TIFIRO-558663 format. One record per residue (C-alpha): residue number from 1; residue in three letters; x, y, z. Coordinates in pm, whole numbers, plus 50000, padded with zeros to 5 digits. Each point is the difference from the previous one (the first is absolute). Layout:
N
+-----+-----+-------+-------+-------+
!   k !   r !     X !     Y !     Z !
+-----+-----+-------+-------+-------+
! NUM ! ALA !     X !     Y !     Z !
...
+-----+-----+-------+-------+-------+
//
This chain:
221
+-----+-----+-------+-------+-------+
!   k !   r !     X !     Y !     Z !
+-----+-----+-------+-------+-------+
!   1 ! UNK ! 89990 ! 39761 ! 60541 !
!   2 ! UNK ! 50035 ! 50000 ! 50378 !
!   3 ! UNK ! 50166 ! 50297 ! 50173 !
!   4 ! UNK ! 50304 ! 49795 ! 50097 !
!   5 ! UNK ! 50036 ! 49901 ! 49628 !
!   6 ! UNK ! 49978 ! 50364 ! 49902 !
!   7 ! UNK ! 50273 ! 50092 ! 50233 !
!   8 ! UNK ! 50223 ! 49723 ! 49858 !
!   9 ! UNK ! 49933 ! 50126 ! 49649 !
!  10 ! UNK ! 50069 ! 50362 ! 50109 !
!  11 ! UNK ! 50338 ! 49899 ! 50134 !
!  12 ! UNK ! 50084 ! 49801 ! 49690 !
!  13 ! UNK ! 49918 ! 50291 ! 49766 !
!  14 ! UNK ! 50310 ! 50175 ! 49853 !
!  15 ! UNK ! 49810 ! 50326 ! 49969 !
!  16 ! UNK ! 49984 ! 50031 ! 50380 !
!  17 ! UNK ! 50383 ! 49977 ! 50032 !
!  18 ! UNK ! 50108 ! 50257 ! 49747 !
!  19 ! UNK ! 49938 ! 50366 ! 49939 !
!  20 ! UNK ! 49945 ! 50294 ! 50243 !
!  21 ! UNK ! 49714 ! 49815 ! 50168 !
!  22 ! UNK ! 50189 ! 49670 ! 50021 !
!  23 ! UNK ! 50055 ! 49841 ! 50325 !
!  24 ! UNK ! 50384 ! 50053 ! 50007 !
!  25 ! UNK ! 49961 ! 50378 ! 49937 !
!  26 ! UNK ! 49722 ! 50043 ! 50254 !
!  27 ! UNK ! 50187 ! 49786 ! 50245 !
!  28 ! UNK ! 50309 ! 50213 ! 49965 !
!  29 ! UNK ! 49802 ! 50322 ! 50054 !
!  30 ! UNK ! 49845 ! 49832 ! 50296 !
!  31 ! UNK ! 50346 ! 49916 ! 50152 !
!  32 ! UNK ! 50135 ! 50346 ! 49922 !
!  33 ! UNK ! 49727 ! 50194 ! 50177 !
!  34 ! UNK ! 50015 ! 49767 ! 50302 !
!  35 ! UNK ! 50378 ! 50024 ! 50013 !
!  36 ! UNK ! 50007 ! 50382 ! 49995 !
!  37 ! UNK ! 49732 ! 50014 ! 50266 !
!  38 ! UNK ! 50195 ! 49751 ! 50221 !
!  39 ! UNK ! 50326 ! 50196 ! 49942 !
!  40 ! UNK ! 49848 ! 50331 ! 50109 !
!  41 ! UNK ! 49825 ! 49835 ! 50302 !
!  42 ! UNK ! 50328 ! 49840 ! 50105 !
!  43 ! UNK ! 50175 ! 50339 ! 49986 !
!  44 ! UNK ! 49729 ! 50155 ! 50217 !
!  45 ! UNK ! 49906 ! 49721 ! 50247 !
!  46 ! UNK ! 50320 ! 49836 ! 50092 !
!  47 ! UNK ! 50195 ! 50311 ! 50110 !
!  48 ! UNK ! 49706 ! 50126 ! 50208 !
!  49 ! UNK ! 49946 ! 49662 ! 50151 !
!  50 ! UNK ! 50365 ! 49948 ! 50080 !
!  51 ! UNK ! 50047 ! 50345 ! 50146 !
!  52 ! UNK ! 49690 ! 49982 ! 50221 !
!  53 ! UNK ! 50113 ! 49644 ! 50116 !
!  54 ! UNK ! 50343 ! 50130 ! 50087 !
!  55 ! UNK ! 49857 ! 50290 ! 50190 !
!  56 ! UNK ! 49729 ! 49805 ! 50168 !
!  57 ! UNK ! 49776 ! 50299 ! 49944 !
!  58 ! UNK ! 49665 ! 50059 ! 49824 !
!  59 ! UNK ! 49970 ! 49623 ! 49943 !
!  60 ! UNK ! 49635 ! 49984 ! 50096 !
!  61 ! UNK ! 49917 ! 50287 ! 49780 !
!  62 ! UNK ! 50178 ! 49840 ! 49705 !
!  63 ! UNK ! 49832 ! 49659 ! 50050 !
!  64 ! UNK ! 49651 ! 50165 ! 50029 !
!  65 ! UNK ! 50053 ! 50190 ! 49681 !
!  66 ! UNK ! 50112 ! 49687 ! 49832 !
!  67 ! UNK ! 49701 ! 49810 ! 50125 !
!  68 ! UNK ! 49771 ! 50271 ! 49878 !
!  69 ! UNK ! 50171 ! 49969 ! 49663 !
!  70 ! UNK ! 49931 ! 49640 ! 50002 !
!  71 ! UNK ! 49641 ! 50042 ! 50097 !
!  72 ! UNK ! 49918 ! 50225 ! 49698 !
!  73 ! UNK ! 49899 ! 49793 ! 49699 !
!  74 ! UNK ! 50228 ! 50014 ! 49699 !
!  75 ! UNK ! 49709 ! 50093 ! 49777 !
!  76 ! UNK ! 49930 ! 50302 ! 50221 !
!  77 ! UNK ! 50367 ! 50105 ! 49982 !
!  78 ! UNK ! 49989 ! 49971 ! 49625 !
!  79 ! UNK ! 49675 ! 50206 ! 49968 !
!  80 ! UNK ! 50156 ! 50281 ! 50226 !
!  81 ! UNK ! 50318 ! 49997 ! 49788 !
!  82 ! UNK ! 49786 ! 50010 ! 49684 !
!  83 ! UNK ! 49811 ! 50303 ! 50126 !
!  84 ! UNK ! 50338 ! 50179 ! 50065 !
!  85 ! UNK ! 50205 ! 49891 ! 49692 !
!  86 ! UNK ! 49747 ! 49895 ! 49745 !
!  87 ! UNK ! 50033 ! 49711 ! 49756 !
!  88 ! UNK ! 50318 ! 49815 ! 49939 !
!  89 ! UNK ! 50285 ! 49818 ! 50180 !
!  90 ! UNK ! 50055 ! 50271 ! 50263 !
!  91 ! UNK ! 49688 ! 49926 ! 50221 !
!  92 ! UNK ! 50076 ! 49630 ! 49976 !
!  93 ! UNK ! 50363 ! 50058 ! 50092 !
!  94 ! UNK ! 49887 ! 50226 ! 50292 !
!  95 ! UNK ! 49762 ! 49744 ! 50124 !
!  96 ! UNK ! 50246 ! 49706 ! 49969 !
!  97 ! UNK ! 50270 ! 50201 ! 50186 !
!  98 ! UNK ! 49766 ! 50078 ! 50289 !
!  99 ! UNK ! 49895 ! 49636 ! 50015 !
! 100 ! UNK ! 50361 ! 49889 ! 50020 !
! 101 ! UNK ! 50116 ! 50232 ! 50282 !
! 102 ! UNK ! 49814 ! 49871 ! 50312 !
! 103 ! UNK ! 50141 ! 49636 ! 50016 !
! 104 ! UNK ! 50357 ! 50115 ! 49941 !
! 105 ! UNK ! 49976 ! 50288 ! 50244 !
! 106 ! UNK ! 49855 ! 49792 ! 50282 !
! 107 ! UNK ! 50242 ! 49703 ! 49948 !
! 108 ! UNK ! 50313 ! 50220 ! 49974 !
! 109 ! UNK ! 49899 ! 50191 ! 50311 !
! 110 ! UNK ! 49934 ! 49695 ! 50208 !
! 111 ! UNK ! 50302 ! 49814 ! 49860 !
! 112 ! UNK ! 50235 ! 50279 ! 50112 !
! 113 ! UNK ! 49813 ! 50078 ! 50328 !
! 114 ! UNK ! 50022 ! 49642 ! 50121 !
! 115 ! UNK ! 50374 ! 49967 ! 49953 !
! 116 ! UNK ! 50145 ! 49849 ! 50321 !
! 117 ! UNK ! 50078 ! 50294 ! 50234 !
! 118 ! UNK ! 50293 ! 49817 ! 50159 !
! 119 ! UNK ! 50177 ! 49987 ! 49657 !
! 120 ! UNK ! 49936 ! 50380 ! 49954 !
! 121 ! UNK ! 50129 ! 50077 ! 50358 !
! 122 ! UNK ! 50316 ! 49806 ! 49929 !
! 123 ! UNK ! 50049 ! 50193 ! 49682 !
! 124 ! UNK ! 49959 ! 50331 ! 50185 !
! 125 ! UNK ! 50233 ! 49877 ! 50271 !
! 126 ! UNK ! 50261 ! 49934 ! 49735 !
! 127 ! UNK ! 49952 ! 50358 ! 49868 !
! 128 ! UNK ! 49843 ! 49904 ! 49683 !
! 129 ! UNK ! 49844 ! 50302 ! 49814 !
! 130 ! UNK ! 49632 ! 50016 ! 49920 !
! 131 ! UNK ! 50036 ! 49966 ! 49623 !
! 132 ! UNK ! 50213 ! 49682 ! 50043 !
! 133 ! UNK ! 49742 ! 49853 ! 50243 !
! 134 ! UNK ! 49717 ! 50059 ! 49763 !
! 135 ! UNK ! 50166 ! 49860 ! 49687 !
! 136 ! UNK ! 50223 ! 49741 ! 50170 !
! 137 ! UNK ! 49764 ! 49865 ! 50267 !
! 138 ! UNK ! 49639 ! 50115 ! 49990 !
! 139 ! UNK ! 49934 ! 49963 ! 49622 !
! 140 ! UNK ! 50169 ! 49659 ! 49958 !
! 141 ! UNK ! 49807 ! 49859 ! 50303 !
! 142 ! UNK ! 49677 ! 50142 ! 49873 !
! 143 ! UNK ! 50048 ! 49863 ! 49635 !
! 144 ! UNK ! 49756 ! 49699 ! 50038 !
! 145 ! UNK ! 49713 ! 50211 ! 50111 !
! 146 ! UNK ! 50069 ! 50275 ! 49753 !
! 147 ! UNK ! 50007 ! 49753 ! 49714 !
! 148 ! UNK ! 49674 ! 49851 ! 50110 !
! 149 ! UNK ! 49845 ! 50336 ! 49973 !
! 150 ! UNK ! 50149 ! 50058 ! 49655 !
! 151 ! UNK ! 49854 ! 49668 ! 49888 !
! 152 ! UNK ! 49653 ! 50087 ! 50124 !
! 153 ! UNK ! 50005 ! 50330 ! 49826 !
! 154 ! UNK ! 50134 ! 49851 ! 49672 !
! 155 ! UNK ! 49728 ! 49742 ! 49987 !
! 156 ! UNK ! 49727 ! 50243 ! 50084 !
! 157 ! UNK ! 50119 ! 50248 ! 49742 !
! 158 ! UNK ! 50018 ! 49753 ! 49716 !
! 159 ! UNK ! 49660 ! 49861 ! 50081 !
! 160 ! UNK ! 49847 ! 50355 ! 50029 !
! 161 ! UNK ! 50165 ! 50135 ! 49690 !
! 162 ! UNK ! 49729 ! 49838 ! 49791 !
! 163 ! UNK ! 49765 ! 50290 ! 50123 !
! 164 ! UNK ! 50219 ! 50233 ! 49793 !
! 165 ! UNK ! 49772 ! 49931 ! 49709 !
! 166 ! UNK ! 49712 ! 50178 ! 50174 !
! 167 ! UNK ! 50185 ! 50335 ! 49957 !
! 168 ! UNK ! 50157 ! 49910 ! 49660 !
! 169 ! UNK ! 50320 ! 49896 ! 50146 !
! 170 ! UNK ! 50222 ! 49731 ! 49824 !
! 171 ! UNK ! 49975 ! 49658 ! 50151 !
! 172 ! UNK ! 49938 ! 49636 ! 49902 !
! 173 ! UNK ! 49623 ! 50002 ! 50063 !
! 174 ! UNK ! 49854 ! 50249 ! 49778 !
! 175 ! UNK ! 49631 ! 49918 ! 50016 !
! 176 ! UNK ! 49922 ! 50018 ! 50366 !
! 177 ! UNK ! 49702 ! 50234 ! 49955 !
! 178 ! UNK ! 49845 ! 49727 ! 49783 !
! 179 ! UNK ! 50005 ! 49763 ! 50297 !
! 180 ! UNK ! 49744 ! 50210 ! 50172 !
! 181 ! UNK ! 49760 ! 49931 ! 49710 !
! 182 ! UNK ! 50100 ! 49640 ! 49923 !
! 183 ! UNK ! 50179 ! 49799 ! 50280 !
! 184 ! UNK ! 50141 ! 49724 ! 49781 !
! 185 ! UNK ! 50133 ! 50219 ! 49719 !
! 186 ! UNK ! 50247 ! 49790 ! 49796 !
! 187 ! UNK ! 50222 ! 50311 ! 49946 !
! 188 ! UNK ! 50052 ! 50041 ! 50376 !
! 189 ! UNK ! 50047 ! 49650 ! 50140 !
! 190 ! UNK ! 50309 ! 49896 ! 49807 !
! 191 ! UNK ! 50170 ! 50325 ! 50089 !
! 192 ! UNK ! 49898 ! 49963 ! 50361 !
! 193 ! UNK ! 50172 ! 49658 ! 49994 !
! 194 ! UNK ! 50319 ! 50162 ! 49874 !
! 195 ! UNK ! 49986 ! 50271 ! 50273 !
! 196 ! UNK ! 49936 ! 49725 ! 50257 !
! 197 ! UNK ! 50302 ! 49808 ! 49880 !
! 198 ! UNK ! 50213 ! 50308 ! 50001 !
! 199 ! UNK ! 49904 ! 50079 ! 50367 !
! 200 ! UNK ! 50071 ! 49633 ! 50099 !
! 201 ! UNK ! 50340 ! 50013 ! 49837 !
! 202 ! UNK ! 50072 ! 50316 ! 50185 !
! 203 ! UNK ! 49894 ! 49840 ! 50324 !
! 204 ! UNK ! 50213 ! 49698 ! 49944 !
! 205 ! UNK ! 50298 ! 50204 ! 49903 !
! 206 ! UNK ! 49971 ! 50194 ! 50333 !
! 207 ! UNK ! 49962 ! 49690 ! 50217 !
! 208 ! UNK ! 50356 ! 49942 ! 50045 !
! 209 ! UNK ! 50087 ! 50370 ! 50040 !
! 210 ! UNK ! 49732 ! 50046 ! 50271 !
! 211 ! UNK ! 50133 ! 49700 ! 50192 !
! 212 ! UNK ! 50346 ! 50119 ! 50011 !
! 213 ! UNK ! 50148 ! 49953 ! 50343 !
! 214 ! UNK ! 50138 ! 50299 ! 50180 !
! 215 ! UNK ! 50379 ! 49995 ! 49968 !
! 216 ! UNK ! 50222 ! 49956 ! 50296 !
! 217 ! UNK ! 50106 ! 50362 ! 50095 !
! 218 ! UNK ! 50324 ! 50045 ! 50210 !
! 219 ! UNK ! 50087 ! 50321 ! 50143 !
! 220 ! UNK ! 50349 ! 50102 ! 49904 !
! 221 ! UNK ! 50178 ! 50317 ! 49987 !
+-----+-----+-------+-------+-------+
//
């Protein structure tokens, strides 16, 4: 039987779609750890990026730190987290969170920083308070770029979450270490297809959001 035929047989086997090792169960665990990592990264990255963008301070430092974070391989982050936390979901969660932060931090900072100064000057001239300027003008105008950063992070996290298996984390692909020994392992390829489909679906779902046009903002008292 050819490799492609074996993959088709694997997908058609009911045994691979039920039980604790079935695709739906593993896929749900994959989505859960990815969602939690994204949620924590959003809580950390967006407030920092928006604040620095509003203040127009420490922007270069934030971008440089983000670039360093992007330059470090995901596997290296995972290994460091494993050395600190040991086996389980925690090192995978820590690595995914660190992976998700840089794109969102950079995009939110740039999005808020590049808001038209004339709009902000008009708001100040009308006596608008800082809080209202941030939430009523800067954030709405920065939404397209912010959502693009969230999309990038989400796709990266979902794709990288497969590495959770290396530290005994719960994810869709549970046999990654075997790939090192046998590249075309029939246990790995179908699950990799599922993860690829999930990442593609996430990318498509974010396409419309990342292309949102900045709303028309009027300065009113």
